C-alpha positions in Angstrom: -0.2 55.2 22.8 -1.5 53.5 19.8 -2.2 50.2 21.6 -3.5 51.8 24.8 -5.7 54.2 22.9 -7.1 51.4 20.9 -7.9 49.3 23.9 -9.7 52.3 25.5 -11.8 53.0 22.5 -12.5 49.4 22.2 -13.8 49.1 25.7 -15.7 52.3 25.6 -17.5 51.2 22.4 -18.1 47.7 23.1 -21.6 48.2 24.6 -22.9 49.7 21.6 -21.4 47.4 18.8 -24.0 46.9 16.1 -26.2 49.8 17.2 -27.6 52.3 14.9 -26.1 55.9 14.9 -29.4 57.4 16.2 -29.5 55.1 19.2 -25.9 55.6 19.9 -26.4 59.4 19.9 -29.4 58.9 22.2 -27.0 57.8 25.1 -26.6 60.2 27.7 -23.0 61.3 28.4 -21.8 58.7 25.8 -18.0 58.8 26.5 -18.4 59.5 30.5 -17.6 55.8 31.5 -17.5 52.4 30.4 -20.8 50.3 30.2 -21.7 46.7 30.4 -22.4 45.0 27.2 -25.8 43.3 27.0 -26.7 40.6 24.6 -30.0 39.9 23.0 -31.2 37.7 26.0 -30.7 40.7 28.2 -27.5 39.2 29.7 -24.3 41.0 30.5 -21.7 39.5 27.9 -18.9 41.8 28.7 -18.4 43.7 32.0 -17.9 47.5 31.8 -14.2 48.3 30.9 -13.6 44.9 29.2 -12.2 44.9 25.6 -13.4 42.9 22.7 -11.8 40.6 20.4 -10.4 43.5 18.6 -7.9 44.3 21.3 -7.5 40.6 22.4 -6.4 39.4 18.9 -4.2 42.6 18.5 -2.2 41.7 21.9 -1.7 38.1 20.5 0.0 39.8 17.4 2.1 42.0 19.8 3.1 38.8 22.0 4.0 36.9 18.8 6.1 39.6 17.1 8.0 40.2 20.6 8.6 36.6 21.0 9.9 35.9 17.5 11.5 39.3 17.0 9.6 39.4 13.6 6.2 38.7 12.3 5.7 35.0 12.1 2.5 33.9 10.6 3.0 30.3 11.6 3.7 31.2 15.4 0.6 33.7 15.3 -1.7 31.1 14.1 -0.4 28.6 16.9 -1.0 31.1 19.6 -4.7 31.6 18.2 -5.1 28.0 18.2 -3.8 27.5 21.7 -6.2 30.2 23.1 -9.0 28.7 21.0 -8.6 25.3 22.6 -8.3 26.7 25.9 -11.7 28.5 25.4 -10.2 31.8 26.2 -11.3 33.6 22.9 -14.4 35.8 22.8 -16.5 38.1 20.8 -14.9 36.9 17.5 -16.7 37.1 14.1 -17.5 34.6 11.5 -14.3 34.6 9.6 -12.1 34.1 12.7 -14.5 31.3 13.8 -14.2 29.5 10.4 -10.4 30.0 10.5 -10.0 28.5 14.0 -12.4 25.6 13.5 -10.1 24.6 10.5 -6.9 25.0 12.6 -8.5 22.9 15.1 -9.3 20.2 12.6 -5.8 20.0 11.5 -5.9 22.3 8.4 -2.4 24.0 8.1 -2.5 27.7 8.6 -1.7 28.6 5.1 -5.1 27.0 4.0 -7.2 27.9 7.0 -8.1 31.5 6.6 -11.7 32.6 5.4 -11.5 33.6 1.7 -14.9 35.3 1.1 -15.9 37.2 4.1 -15.7 40.9 3.7 -15.2 41.6 7.6 -13.0 43.9 9.4 -11.3 41.3 11.5 -7.8 41.9 10.2 -8.3 45.7 9.8 -9.1 46.0 13.6 -6.0 44.4 14.8 -3.1 45.2 12.2 -1.6 48.5 14.0 1.3 46.5 15.7 2.8 45.8 12.3 3.0 49.5 11.4 4.5 50.1 14.9 7.1 47.3 14.5 8.4 48.9 11.3 8.2 52.5 12.5 11.8 53.3 11.6 11.8 52.5 7.8 8.2 51.2 7.0 10.1 48.9 4.3 8.4 45.7 5.4 4.9 46.8 6.5 3.2 45.5 3.3 4.6 41.9 3.4 4.2 41.6 7.2 0.5 43.1 7.1 -0.4 40.6 4.4 1.3 37.8 6.4 -0.9 38.7 9.5 -4.1 39.2 7.6 -3.5 35.8 5.8 -3.6 33.8 8.9 -7.5 34.6 9.2 -8.5 36.5 6.2 -7.9 36.2 2.4 -10.6 38.5 0.9 -8.5 40.9 -1.2 -10.6 44.0 -0.3 -10.4 43.5 3.5 -6.7 42.6 3.2 -6.1 45.8 1.2 -7.8 47.8 4.0 -5.7 46.2 6.7 -2.4 46.9 4.6 -3.6 50.6 4.2 -4.2 51.1 8.1 -0.8 49.4 9.0 0.9 51.9 6.7 -0.8 54.7 8.1 0.1 53.8 11.6 3.8 53.6 10.6 3.5 56.8 8.7 2.2 58.8 11.7 4.9 57.6 14.1 7.6 59.6 12.2 5.8 62.3 10.4 5.0 65.3 12.5 3.2 67.6 12.3 0.4 65.6 10.7 -0.1 66.5 7.0 -3.6 65.4 6.0 -2.8 65.0 2.3 0.2 62.8 3.1 -1.8 60.5 5.3 -4.3 60.0 2.7 -1.8 59.5 0.0 -0.2 56.7 2.0 -3.6 55.3 2.8 -4.7 55.2 -0.7 -1.6 54.1 -2.6 -1.0 51.1 -0.1 -4.4 49.8 -0.6 -4.4 50.3 -4.4 -1.3 48.0 -4.5 -3.4 45.1 -3.2 -6.9 45.9 -4.4 -7.5 49.0 -6.8 -11.3 49.5 -5.9 -10.4 49.5 -2.2 -7.7 52.1 -2.7 -10.2 54.2 -4.7 -12.7 53.9 -2.0 -10.3 55.0 0.8 -9.2 58.0 -1.6 -12.8 59.2 -1.3 -12.0 60.2 2.4 -10.7 63.6 1.1 -14.1 64.5 -0.2 -15.7 63.3 3.1 -13.6 65.6 5.0 -14.9 68.5 3.0 -18.5 67.9 4.1 -20.2 68.4 7.5 -20.3 65.3 9.8 -24.0 64.6 8.9 -23.4 64.5 5.2 -20.3 62.7 5.5 -22.2 59.9 7.5 -24.9 59.8 4.9 -22.2 59.5 2.1 -20.3 56.8 3.9 -23.6 54.7 4.3 -24.1 55.1 0.5 -20.4 54.0 -0.1 -20.7 50.7 1.6 -20.6 47.4 -0.6 -23.7 46.2 1.4 -25.4 49.3 2.9 -27.3 49.5 6.0 -30.3 51.8 6.8 -28.7 53.5 9.7 -25.3 52.2 10.2 -21.8 51.2 8.6 -21.6 47.5 8.0 -18.5 45.7 9.3 -16.8 45.6 6.1 -12.9 45.8 6.0 -12.8 48.7 3.4 -15.5 50.9 5.1 -14.0 50.3 8.6 -10.8 51.9 7.2 -12.8 54.7 5.7 -14.7 55.5 9.0 -11.6 55.3 11.0 -9.6 57.6 8.8 -12.4 60.2 8.5 -13.0 60.3 12.1 -9.3 60.6 12.9 -8.6 63.2 10.1 -11.6 65.2 10.9 -10.4 66.0 14.5 -6.8 64.5 14.8 -6.0 66.3 18.0 -9.2 65.0 19.8 -8.9 61.6 21.5 
């Protein structure tokens, strides 16, 4: 359900990635169907129903875990590199590109990850780690770090990924959903890696007490590099937006 739901959401939203909120809200019947993704040249870059690098990279993690019966960062890096050399990867961001160019040049995976890009490239694909450790949750932090460090080393974005992995693992076994419990897990797991990121994620509690428009305005102001009418693709803010949206309407797909 987690993997399928993520892929559906990814494919539904791929056409409007990077759009402003007002432009997205202007789309008629926004969730009625999949739409082609059109690039700046007016060309179709992804056909309707296609998922982006978010799901593509997530599936590589799943395949690696199942093949190794554990999280193996070296195997994961090798799988990314094989797909890179085959020209099969698409839609990826700057941090991933930087990493794969280094791997392709012979840099060992331990030294190849981007160290300064505050992107969400590891947050977007971390759910399998939480699912893999659903029974106990004991190894989520270490394995989320291992997966993140293949491509991203920036502490704030890594902390956000660890937080999301812990939340996914928590949700598998804790029903009915307890909003305060989920936010406790999200906050403390991020704080253990990067204190300011944990504090930022903790502010989701206040956001849920606001109406959606005020919460949107507040989230924009929370961003490290704010945009005029959007949320930047920062790892910490991606976690905040995802948690806020989910916990505002947890029974609505």
